[in-house]
VOKEBA-623349 format. One record per residue (C-alpha): chain; x, y, z. Coordinates in Angstrom, 1 decimal, always signed. Example, Ala and Ser with C-alpha at 12.3 -4.5 7.8 and 13.67 -1.06 7.14 Angstrom:
2
+------+--------+--------+--------+
! papa !      x !      y !      z !
+------+--------+--------+--------+
!    A !  +12.3 !   -4.5 !   +7.8 !
!    A !  +13.7 !   -1.1 !   +7.1 !
+------+--------+--------+--------+
% end
This chain:
334
+------+--------+--------+--------+
! papa !      x !      y !      z !
+------+--------+--------+--------+
!    A ! +121.5 ! +150.6 ! +122.1 !
!    A ! +118.0 ! +149.2 ! +121.5 !
!    A ! +117.5 ! +145.6 ! +120.5 !
!    A ! +114.8 ! +145.2 ! +117.9 !
!    A ! +113.4 ! +141.7 ! +117.3 !
!    A ! +111.9 ! +141.3 ! +113.9 !
!    A ! +109.1 ! +138.7 ! +113.6 !
!    A ! +109.8 ! +136.5 ! +110.6 !
!    A ! +108.1 ! +133.2 ! +110.0 !
!    A ! +110.2 ! +131.0 ! +107.7 !
!    A ! +107.2 ! +128.8 ! +106.9 !
!    A ! +105.3 ! +131.7 ! +105.3 !
!    A ! +106.1 ! +131.4 ! +101.6 !
!    A ! +105.6 ! +134.2 !  +99.1 !
!    A ! +103.0 ! +133.8 !  +96.4 !
!    A ! +105.5 ! +134.1 !  +93.5 !
!    A ! +107.7 ! +131.3 !  +95.0 !
!    A ! +104.7 ! +129.1 !  +95.4 !
!    A ! +103.5 ! +129.8 !  +91.8 !
!    A ! +106.9 ! +129.0 !  +90.4 !
!    A ! +107.3 ! +125.8 !  +92.4 !
!    A ! +103.8 ! +124.6 !  +91.6 !
!    A ! +104.2 ! +125.4 !  +87.9 !
!    A ! +107.5 ! +123.5 !  +87.6 !
!    A ! +106.3 ! +120.6 !  +89.8 !
!    A ! +102.8 ! +120.3 !  +88.2 !
!    A ! +103.3 ! +121.2 !  +84.6 !
!    A ! +106.7 ! +119.6 !  +84.0 !
!    A ! +107.6 ! +116.9 !  +86.6 !
!    A ! +104.2 ! +115.5 !  +87.7 !
!    A ! +102.6 ! +115.9 !  +84.3 !
!    A ! +105.4 ! +114.1 !  +82.5 !
!    A ! +105.4 ! +111.1 !  +84.9 !
!    A ! +101.6 ! +111.0 !  +84.8 !
!    A ! +101.7 ! +110.8 !  +81.0 !
!    A ! +103.9 ! +107.7 !  +81.1 !
!    A ! +101.7 ! +106.3 !  +83.8 !
!    A !  +98.7 ! +106.7 !  +81.5 !
!    A ! +100.5 ! +104.7 !  +78.8 !
!    A ! +101.5 ! +101.9 !  +81.2 !
!    A !  +98.0 ! +101.6 !  +82.7 !
!    A !  +96.5 ! +101.5 !  +79.2 !
!    A !  +98.8 !  +98.6 !  +78.4 !
!    A !  +97.6 !  +96.9 !  +81.7 !
!    A !  +94.0 !  +97.2 !  +80.5 !
!    A !  +94.9 !  +95.5 !  +77.1 !
!    A !  +96.9 !  +92.8 !  +78.8 !
!    A !  +94.2 !  +91.9 !  +81.4 !
!    A !  +91.6 !  +91.7 !  +78.6 !
!    A !  +93.8 !  +89.3 !  +76.8 !
!    A !  +94.4 !  +87.3 !  +80.0 !
!    A !  +90.6 !  +87.0 !  +80.6 !
!    A !  +88.7 !  +87.3 !  +83.8 !
!    A !  +88.2 !  +83.7 !  +85.0 !
!    A !  +90.4 !  +84.4 !  +88.0 !
!    A !  +89.1 !  +86.8 !  +90.7 !
!    A !  +92.5 !  +88.4 !  +91.0 !
!    A !  +92.4 !  +89.6 !  +87.4 !
!    A !  +89.0 !  +91.2 !  +87.9 !
!    A !  +90.3 !  +93.1 !  +91.0 !
!    A !  +93.5 !  +94.2 !  +89.3 !
!    A !  +91.5 !  +95.3 !  +86.3 !
!    A !  +89.4 !  +97.5 !  +88.5 !
!    A !  +92.5 !  +98.8 !  +90.2 !
!    A !  +94.1 !  +99.6 !  +86.8 !
!    A !  +91.0 ! +101.6 !  +85.7 !
!    A !  +90.9 ! +103.6 !  +88.9 !
!    A !  +94.7 ! +104.3 !  +88.6 !
!    A !  +94.0 ! +105.4 !  +85.0 !
!    A !  +91.3 ! +107.7 !  +86.2 !
!    A !  +93.6 ! +109.2 !  +88.9 !
!    A !  +96.3 ! +110.0 !  +86.3 !
!    A !  +93.9 ! +111.3 !  +83.6 !
!    A !  +92.2 ! +113.7 !  +86.1 !
!    A !  +95.6 ! +114.9 !  +87.4 !
!    A !  +96.8 ! +115.4 !  +83.8 !
!    A !  +93.8 ! +117.6 !  +83.2 !
!    A !  +94.4 ! +119.6 !  +86.4 !
!    A !  +98.0 ! +120.2 !  +85.4 !
!    A !  +97.0 ! +121.3 !  +81.9 !
!    A !  +94.6 ! +123.8 !  +83.5 !
!    A !  +97.4 ! +125.1 !  +85.7 !
!    A !  +99.7 ! +125.5 !  +82.7 !
!    A ! +100.0 ! +129.3 !  +81.9 !
!    A ! +100.2 ! +128.5 !  +78.1 !
!    A !  +96.9 ! +126.8 !  +78.3 !
!    A !  +95.1 ! +129.1 !  +80.8 !
!    A !  +96.2 ! +132.2 !  +78.9 !
!    A !  +95.2 ! +130.9 !  +75.4 !
!    A !  +92.0 ! +132.8 !  +75.2 !
!    A !  +89.8 ! +129.8 !  +75.9 !
!    A !  +86.0 ! +130.2 !  +76.4 !
!    A !  +86.4 ! +128.9 !  +80.0 !
!    A !  +88.5 ! +129.8 !  +83.0 !
!    A !  +90.7 ! +126.8 !  +83.4 !
!    A !  +91.8 ! +127.3 !  +87.0 !
!    A !  +88.2 ! +127.5 !  +88.0 !
!    A !  +86.6 ! +124.6 !  +86.1 !
!    A !  +89.5 ! +122.2 !  +87.0 !
!    A !  +88.1 ! +122.2 !  +90.6 !
!    A !  +84.9 ! +120.4 !  +89.6 !
!    A !  +86.0 ! +118.7 !  +86.3 !
!    A !  +89.4 ! +117.4 !  +87.7 !
!    A !  +89.7 ! +117.9 !  +91.5 !
!    A !  +86.7 ! +116.1 !  +92.7 !
!    A !  +86.8 ! +113.3 !  +90.1 !
!    A !  +90.5 ! +112.8 !  +91.2 !
!    A !  +89.4 ! +112.5 !  +94.8 !
!    A !  +86.9 ! +109.9 !  +93.8 !
!    A !  +89.3 ! +107.7 !  +91.8 !
!    A !  +92.0 ! +108.0 !  +94.5 !
!    A !  +89.5 ! +106.6 !  +97.1 !
!    A !  +88.5 ! +103.8 !  +94.6 !
!    A !  +92.2 ! +102.9 !  +94.2 !
!    A !  +92.6 ! +102.8 !  +98.0 !
!    A !  +89.6 ! +100.6 !  +98.6 !
!    A !  +90.3 !  +98.2 !  +95.8 !
!    A !  +93.9 !  +97.8 !  +97.1 !
!    A !  +92.4 !  +97.0 ! +100.5 !
!    A !  +90.0 !  +94.5 !  +98.9 !
!    A !  +92.8 !  +92.8 !  +96.9 !
!    A !  +94.9 !  +92.5 ! +100.1 !
!    A !  +91.9 !  +91.2 ! +102.0 !
!    A !  +91.3 !  +88.6 !  +99.3 !
!    A !  +94.9 !  +87.2 !  +99.7 !
!    A !  +94.4 !  +87.1 ! +103.5 !
!    A !  +91.3 !  +85.1 ! +103.0 !
!    A !  +93.2 !  +82.7 ! +100.8 !
!    A !  +95.5 !  +82.0 ! +103.7 !
!    A !  +92.9 !  +81.9 ! +106.5 !
!    A !  +90.2 !  +80.0 ! +104.6 !
!    A !  +92.1 !  +78.3 ! +101.7 !
!    A !  +89.3 !  +75.7 ! +101.1 !
!    A !  +86.4 !  +78.2 ! +101.2 !
!    A !  +87.8 !  +81.3 !  +99.4 !
!    A !  +86.8 !  +80.1 !  +95.9 !
!    A !  +83.3 !  +79.6 !  +97.1 !
!    A !  +83.1 !  +82.9 !  +99.0 !
!    A !  +84.7 !  +85.1 !  +96.3 !
!    A !  +83.5 !  +83.9 !  +93.0 !
!    A !  +84.3 !  +85.9 !  +89.8 !
!    A !  +80.8 !  +87.2 !  +89.7 !
!    A !  +80.8 !  +88.3 !  +93.4 !
!    A !  +84.2 !  +89.9 !  +92.9 !
!    A !  +82.9 !  +91.8 !  +89.9 !
!    A !  +79.9 !  +93.1 !  +91.9 !
!    A !  +82.2 !  +94.2 !  +94.8 !
!    A !  +84.5 !  +96.2 !  +92.5 !
!    A !  +81.5 !  +97.8 !  +90.8 !
!    A !  +80.0 !  +98.5 !  +94.2 !
!    A !  +83.2 ! +100.3 !  +95.3 !
!    A !  +83.0 ! +102.5 !  +92.2 !
!    A !  +79.3 ! +103.3 !  +92.7 !
!    A !  +79.7 ! +104.1 !  +96.4 !
!    A !  +82.7 ! +106.4 !  +95.7 !
!    A !  +80.9 ! +108.2 !  +92.8 !
!    A !  +77.9 ! +108.7 !  +95.1 !
!    A !  +80.1 ! +110.1 !  +97.9 !
!    A !  +81.4 ! +112.9 !  +95.7 !
!    A !  +78.2 ! +113.6 !  +93.7 !
!    A !  +76.9 ! +116.4 !  +95.9 !
!    A !  +80.0 ! +118.5 !  +94.9 !
!    A !  +78.6 ! +118.7 !  +91.4 !
!    A !  +75.3 ! +120.2 !  +92.8 !
!    A !  +76.9 ! +123.1 !  +94.7 !
!    A !  +79.7 ! +123.9 !  +92.2 !
!    A !  +78.0 ! +124.8 !  +88.9 !
!    A !  +79.6 ! +125.6 !  +85.6 !
!    A !  +77.9 ! +128.7 !  +84.1 !
!    A !  +78.7 ! +131.6 !  +81.9 !
!    A !  +80.1 ! +134.5 !  +84.0 !
!    A !  +81.2 ! +138.0 !  +83.2 !
!    A !  +84.8 ! +138.9 !  +84.2 !
!    A !  +85.1 ! +142.7 !  +84.4 !
!    A !  +88.9 ! +142.5 !  +84.5 !
!    A !  +88.9 ! +140.9 !  +81.1 !
!    A !  +85.6 ! +142.5 !  +79.8 !
!    A !  +84.7 ! +139.0 !  +78.7 !
!    A !  +82.0 ! +136.4 !  +79.4 !
!    A !  +83.5 ! +132.9 !  +80.0 !
!    A !  +82.5 ! +129.7 !  +81.6 !
!    A !  +83.5 ! +129.5 !  +85.3 !
!    A !  +82.2 ! +128.2 !  +88.6 !
!    A !  +79.2 ! +129.6 !  +90.4 !
!    A !  +78.7 ! +128.5 !  +94.0 !
!    A !  +75.3 ! +127.8 !  +95.5 !
!    A !  +74.4 ! +129.3 !  +98.9 !
!    A !  +74.8 ! +126.0 ! +100.8 !
!    A !  +78.1 ! +125.1 !  +99.1 !
!    A !  +80.3 ! +125.6 ! +102.2 !
!    A !  +78.1 ! +123.4 ! +104.4 !
!    A !  +77.9 ! +120.7 ! +101.8 !
!    A !  +81.6 ! +120.6 ! +101.1 !
!    A !  +82.4 ! +120.6 ! +104.8 !
!    A !  +80.6 ! +117.3 ! +105.1 !
!    A !  +82.1 ! +116.0 ! +101.8 !
!    A !  +85.6 ! +116.8 ! +102.9 !
!    A !  +85.1 ! +115.1 ! +106.2 !
!    A !  +83.5 ! +112.1 ! +104.6 !
!    A !  +86.0 ! +111.6 ! +101.9 !
!    A !  +89.0 ! +112.2 ! +104.1 !
!    A !  +87.7 ! +109.7 ! +106.5 !
!    A !  +87.3 ! +107.2 ! +103.7 !
!    A !  +90.9 ! +107.7 ! +102.7 !
!    A !  +92.1 ! +107.2 ! +106.2 !
!    A !  +90.0 ! +104.0 ! +106.7 !
!    A !  +91.2 ! +102.5 ! +103.4 !
!    A !  +94.8 ! +103.3 ! +104.3 !
!    A !  +94.4 ! +101.6 ! +107.7 !
!    A !  +92.7 !  +98.6 ! +106.1 !
!    A !  +95.6 !  +98.2 ! +103.6 !
!    A !  +98.1 !  +98.5 ! +106.4 !
!    A !  +96.4 !  +96.0 ! +108.5 !
!    A !  +95.9 !  +93.4 ! +105.8 !
!    A !  +99.5 !  +93.9 ! +104.6 !
!    A ! +100.7 !  +93.3 ! +108.2 !
!    A !  +98.7 !  +90.0 ! +108.2 !
!    A ! +100.2 !  +88.9 ! +104.9 !
!    A ! +103.8 !  +89.7 ! +106.1 !
!    A ! +103.2 !  +87.7 ! +109.3 !
!    A ! +101.8 !  +84.8 ! +107.4 !
!    A ! +104.7 !  +84.8 ! +104.9 !
!    A ! +107.0 !  +84.5 ! +107.9 !
!    A ! +105.1 !  +81.3 ! +108.8 !
!    A ! +105.2 !  +80.0 ! +105.2 !
!    A ! +106.2 !  +76.6 ! +106.5 !
!    A ! +103.1 !  +76.3 ! +108.5 !
!    A ! +101.0 !  +77.7 ! +105.7 !
!    A ! +102.4 !  +75.1 ! +103.3 !
!    A ! +101.5 !  +72.3 ! +105.7 !
!    A !  +97.9 !  +73.7 ! +106.0 !
!    A !  +97.7 !  +73.9 ! +102.2 !
!    A !  +99.0 !  +70.3 ! +101.7 !
!    A !  +96.6 !  +69.1 ! +104.3 !
!    A !  +93.9 !  +70.8 ! +102.2 !
!    A !  +95.1 !  +68.6 !  +99.3 !
!    A !  +96.3 !  +71.4 !  +97.2 !
!    A !  +98.7 !  +70.6 !  +94.3 !
!    A ! +102.3 !  +71.8 !  +94.7 !
!    A ! +102.1 !  +73.9 !  +91.5 !
!    A !  +98.9 !  +75.6 !  +92.6 !
!    A ! +100.5 !  +76.3 !  +96.0 !
!    A ! +103.5 !  +77.9 !  +94.3 !
!    A ! +101.2 !  +80.0 !  +92.1 !
!    A !  +99.2 !  +81.2 !  +95.1 !
!    A ! +102.3 !  +82.2 !  +97.0 !
!    A ! +103.6 !  +84.2 !  +94.0 !
!    A ! +100.3 !  +86.0 !  +93.7 !
!    A ! +100.4 !  +86.7 !  +97.4 !
!    A ! +103.9 !  +88.2 !  +97.1 !
!    A ! +102.8 !  +90.3 !  +94.2 !
!    A !  +99.7 !  +91.6 !  +96.1 !
!    A ! +102.0 !  +92.3 !  +99.1 !
!    A ! +104.3 !  +94.3 !  +96.9 !
!    A ! +101.3 !  +96.3 !  +95.5 !
!    A ! +100.1 !  +97.0 !  +99.0 !
!    A ! +103.5 !  +98.0 ! +100.3 !
!    A ! +104.0 ! +100.4 !  +97.4 !
!    A ! +100.6 ! +101.9 !  +98.1 !
!    A ! +101.4 ! +102.4 ! +101.8 !
!    A ! +104.8 ! +104.0 ! +101.1 !
!    A ! +103.6 ! +106.4 !  +98.4 !
!    A ! +100.2 ! +107.2 !  +99.9 !
!    A ! +101.7 ! +108.0 ! +103.3 !
!    A ! +102.9 ! +111.6 ! +102.4 !
!    A !  +99.5 ! +112.8 ! +101.2 !
!    A !  +97.8 ! +111.2 ! +104.1 !
!    A ! +100.2 ! +113.1 ! +106.5 !
!    A !  +99.6 ! +116.4 ! +104.6 !
!    A !  +95.8 ! +116.2 ! +105.0 !
!    A !  +96.0 ! +115.0 ! +108.7 !
!    A !  +98.2 ! +118.1 ! +109.3 !
!    A !  +95.5 ! +120.2 ! +107.7 !
!    A !  +92.8 ! +118.8 ! +109.9 !
!    A !  +95.0 ! +119.2 ! +113.0 !
!    A !  +96.2 ! +122.7 ! +112.2 !
!    A !  +93.8 ! +124.6 ! +109.9 !
!    A !  +96.3 ! +127.4 ! +109.3 !
!    A !  +98.1 ! +124.7 ! +107.2 !
!    A !  +95.4 ! +124.6 ! +104.6 !
!    A !  +93.9 ! +126.3 ! +101.6 !
!    A !  +92.7 ! +129.4 ! +103.4 !
!    A !  +95.2 ! +129.5 ! +106.3 !
!    A !  +98.4 ! +131.4 ! +107.0 !
!    A ! +100.5 ! +128.6 ! +105.6 !
!    A !  +98.4 ! +128.0 ! +102.5 !
!    A ! +101.4 ! +128.3 ! +100.1 !
!    A ! +103.4 ! +125.8 ! +102.1 !
!    A ! +100.4 ! +123.5 ! +102.0 !
!    A ! +100.1 ! +123.8 !  +98.2 !
!    A ! +103.8 ! +123.0 !  +97.8 !
!    A ! +103.7 ! +120.0 ! +100.2 !
!    A ! +100.5 ! +118.7 !  +98.5 !
!    A ! +102.0 ! +118.8 !  +95.0 !
!    A ! +105.1 ! +117.0 !  +96.3 !
!    A ! +102.9 ! +114.4 !  +97.9 !
!    A ! +100.8 ! +114.1 !  +94.7 !
!    A ! +104.1 ! +113.2 !  +92.9 !
!    A ! +104.2 ! +110.1 !  +95.2 !
!    A ! +100.6 ! +109.3 !  +94.4 !
!    A ! +101.3 ! +109.5 !  +90.7 !
!    A ! +104.2 ! +107.1 !  +91.0 !
!    A ! +102.0 ! +104.7 !  +92.9 !
!    A !  +99.4 ! +104.7 !  +90.1 !
!    A ! +102.1 ! +104.3 !  +87.4 !
!    A ! +104.4 ! +101.4 !  +88.6 !
!    A ! +102.0 !  +98.5 !  +88.8 !
!    A ! +102.8 !  +97.5 !  +85.2 !
!    A ! +106.4 !  +96.8 !  +86.2 !
!    A ! +105.2 !  +94.9 !  +89.4 !
!    A ! +102.9 !  +92.7 !  +87.3 !
!    A ! +105.6 !  +92.1 !  +84.6 !
!    A ! +108.3 !  +91.2 !  +87.1 !
!    A ! +106.2 !  +89.1 !  +89.5 !
!    A ! +103.5 !  +87.4 !  +87.3 !
!    A ! +104.7 !  +84.8 !  +84.8 !
!    A ! +101.3 !  +84.8 !  +83.0 !
!    A ! +101.3 !  +88.6 !  +82.7 !
!    A ! +104.8 !  +88.5 !  +81.3 !
!    A ! +103.9 !  +85.7 !  +78.9 !
!    A ! +100.9 !  +87.7 !  +77.6 !
!    A ! +102.9 !  +90.8 !  +77.1 !
!    A ! +105.6 !  +88.9 !  +75.3 !
!    A ! +103.1 !  +87.2 !  +73.0 !
!    A ! +101.3 !  +90.5 !  +72.3 !
!    A ! +104.6 !  +92.1 !  +71.4 !
!    A ! +105.5 !  +89.3 !  +69.0 !
!    A ! +102.1 !  +89.6 !  +67.3 !
!    A ! +102.7 !  +93.3 !  +66.8 !
!    A ! +106.2 !  +92.7 !  +65.3 !
!    A ! +104.7 !  +90.1 !  +62.9 !
!    A ! +102.0 !  +92.5 !  +61.8 !
!    A ! +104.6 !  +95.2 !  +61.1 !
!    A ! +106.7 !  +92.8 !  +59.0 !
+------+--------+--------+--------+
% end
């Protein structure tokens, strides 16, 4: 009798399984949660406008809300392009091609903005503990605004070369005998995107490490809250102001902790891609990569959608503004 060993790799997933998984995950689960996240972040924008921007924290959180909204809107567009009902609707463009440049790279940009603003907000709270007397002089509302705008500009610039090597043009598709808008690549596209991927992935890892570091500092200082209270009293801070600052610090700590937990999966997925190229878009385990990435994006969507509830539960002023706004709407309807 001859023993025959059949080579079978359980991690190699068939295309039809991947397509079914991605369609269900993207077009139903992820898209539904992202839709509600868009609603909640829109409410955040309205509430922060009503609260005003005299405090630096409101400016930072407004910037964070806009970037979260950008993350969710771009993902919603990507998932719409993946939807077979949309892509097969006889549109004048090839949806699964144009989503790469109209949704994919903009999403990367907004995700990095979210990460760096989260890092900045956490750093701001650390500064309030380490330099309680100087923080209002160091981080004025104007400076905070310029820092947030600077983060947006830098991240937009960091992805802008992608729009120069992935061009939207009319193309003839022989399989359909139609001319539709699709993507045309320039000759140096691979070289440019290799640098872009390395740069933007590095930015993501740096921001993640910054948030983790500043969060660890906040946790350690919270454990020493008795000493922090003494330092604040010595600085002649009022008890009510001290209590308010501690509440803000705990809220920021919660935002940072949520970011770390829900950003960890996608970070691991892309680290795995760098360490093992076969686990990537063009590798042997490409289908496994797509499935893992979409599962990780679900975590990212949740991270961008839950801040409304964090603000509502942990900020008395935010809660009061929402309640007042709701009462005004009810009065108008009556």
